[in-house]
Every structure is written in structure tokens, then in C-alpha cells.
C-alpha positions in Angstrom: -6.3 69.4 -41.2 -4.0 69.3 -43.8 -2.3 66.2 -46.3 0.9 68.3 -47.4 2.6 65.6 -49.1 1.9 62.0 -49.8 5.4 60.0 -50.6 4.3 56.1 -51.8 6.9 53.9 -50.3 7.7 50.9 -51.8 9.3 47.3 -50.8 12.5 45.1 -52.5 14.7 42.7 -52.8 17.0 45.3 -54.6 17.3 48.6 -53.9 20.0 49.8 -56.3 18.3 48.9 -59.8 15.5 50.9 -58.4 17.1 53.6 -58.1 19.0 53.3 -61.2 15.9 52.9 -63.1 14.5 56.1 -61.3 17.5 57.9 -61.4 19.2 57.0 -65.5 15.8 56.6 -67.2 13.5 59.6 -64.9 16.3 62.0 -64.1 15.4 61.9 -60.5 17.8 63.0 -57.4 18.9 60.8 -54.8 17.9 62.7 -51.8 18.2 59.9 -49.0 20.6 56.6 -48.7 20.6 53.8 -46.2 23.7 52.0 -46.2 22.7 47.8 -44.7 26.2 46.3 -44.9 27.2 45.7 -48.3 23.8 46.9 -49.8 21.3 49.9 -50.3 18.0 49.1 -47.3 16.7 52.6 -48.0 16.9 55.1 -50.9 14.9 57.7 -51.1 14.2 59.6 -54.8 13.3 63.2 -55.8 12.1 65.1 -58.9 10.8 68.5 -58.5 7.9 67.7 -55.5 7.5 64.3 -56.6 9.3 61.5 -54.5 9.3 58.5 -54.1 11.0 55.9 -51.6 12.5 52.2 -51.9 13.1 50.1 -48.7 14.2 46.1 -48.5 11.9 43.9 -47.7 14.1 42.5 -45.2 15.0 46.2 -43.4 11.2 45.5 -43.0 11.2 42.7 -40.8 13.6 44.8 -38.8 11.0 47.0 -37.3 9.4 46.2 -34.7 5.8 45.9 -34.8 5.9 45.9 -38.6 6.8 42.5 -38.5 3.9 40.1 -40.0 1.9 42.9 -39.8 2.3 42.9 -44.3 2.3 41.0 -47.3 4.6 41.1 -49.7 2.3 42.2 -53.5 2.6 45.0 -56.5 2.8 48.2 -55.8 1.2 50.6 -58.7 1.7 54.3 -59.6 -0.7 56.2 -61.5 1.9 59.3 -62.8 0.5 61.8 -65.0 3.5 63.5 -67.0 4.1 66.7 -69.8 5.3 64.8 -72.1 4.6 60.9 -72.1 6.5 60.3 -75.7 9.3 61.7 -73.3 8.4 58.9 -71.1 7.6 56.2 -74.4 11.5 56.8 -75.2 13.3 56.7 -71.7 11.7 53.2 -70.5 13.1 51.9 -74.0 14.2 47.8 -72.8 12.0 48.6 -69.6 9.2 45.9 -69.8 6.3 46.8 -71.1 2.3 45.3 -69.1 0.3 47.4 -71.6 1.2 50.1 -74.4 0.4 53.1 -75.8 -3.5 53.2 -75.6 -6.0 56.3 -74.9 -8.7 55.3 -71.9 -11.7 56.6 -71.5 -11.0 58.9 -69.0 -9.3 61.2 -71.5 -5.4 59.7 -71.0 -3.3 58.8 -73.2 -0.9 56.5 -71.2 0.7 53.0 -70.7 2.5 51.0 -67.8 5.5 49.5 -66.7 6.9 47.1 -64.7 10.2 48.3 -62.4 12.8 46.6 -61.6 11.1 45.4 -58.4 7.6 44.5 -60.5 5.7 47.0 -59.4 3.0 48.6 -62.2 3.8 52.4 -63.3 1.1 53.6 -65.7 2.1 56.9 -67.4 -0.2 60.0 -68.2 -1.0 62.1 -70.6 -4.0 64.2 -70.5 -5.0 66.8 -73.2 
């Protein structure tokens, strides 16, 4: 068996603000958008081979068998980048959880909160 792809699927009450975060700051492309009334219930975003999905908690509640089987909480992403300074610039104004620092495992990294409150660590090795 070979795992061909792994796509984080994060949940929020506001998919639109999370889409905007990734599209405007990190130049991701919106590849899928599923409306629900006047709001967006689900979106997929992609940059190269990296894909990320956001869904609403309300849409998750509509999935048979899923209701009651999860807990709301904070997601954590670790993303390796080639230019940390460019990402620091792109994250201007975003809540910083951990400022830029060197790690014991050889990365320079920092952590921010996305609009849904998920923690995203951007790291550069080298």
C-alpha cells in the first residue's frame, strides 16, 4: 500500500475568512467551493502539490454518522517553506503565537493563528 496524498481538513464557523487568508497571504488557489445558502460550507485550496480543505462545523453536523463523534478543537499544521522571510512578511498583522526562533532540530520557524484559531507553524531548514 502506498499513501498518495494527505490533505488536512480543518473546520471553522467562517470558511470565507480562512479562504481569504490562504489566497491573499500564501497565494493558494481556490479549487472547490461548496455554497450553503449565503455562506460557503466547504472549500479546497491548493498551492502546487499542497492541498488544504476547510469546512464549516454546521456542515459537519449534517454528515450521517459524524455527528457526536468528534470534538471541536484547534488544528495544528507544520509547513516547510523555502523562504521564511517572505512568509513572515505575508503574515504581517496575523496573530503570532511563537515568534521566529531556531529549534533544536535545525529549523527556523514561527507560529501563527489562522482566522479559525488553528495554529500554523512555518519552518525553514538550512
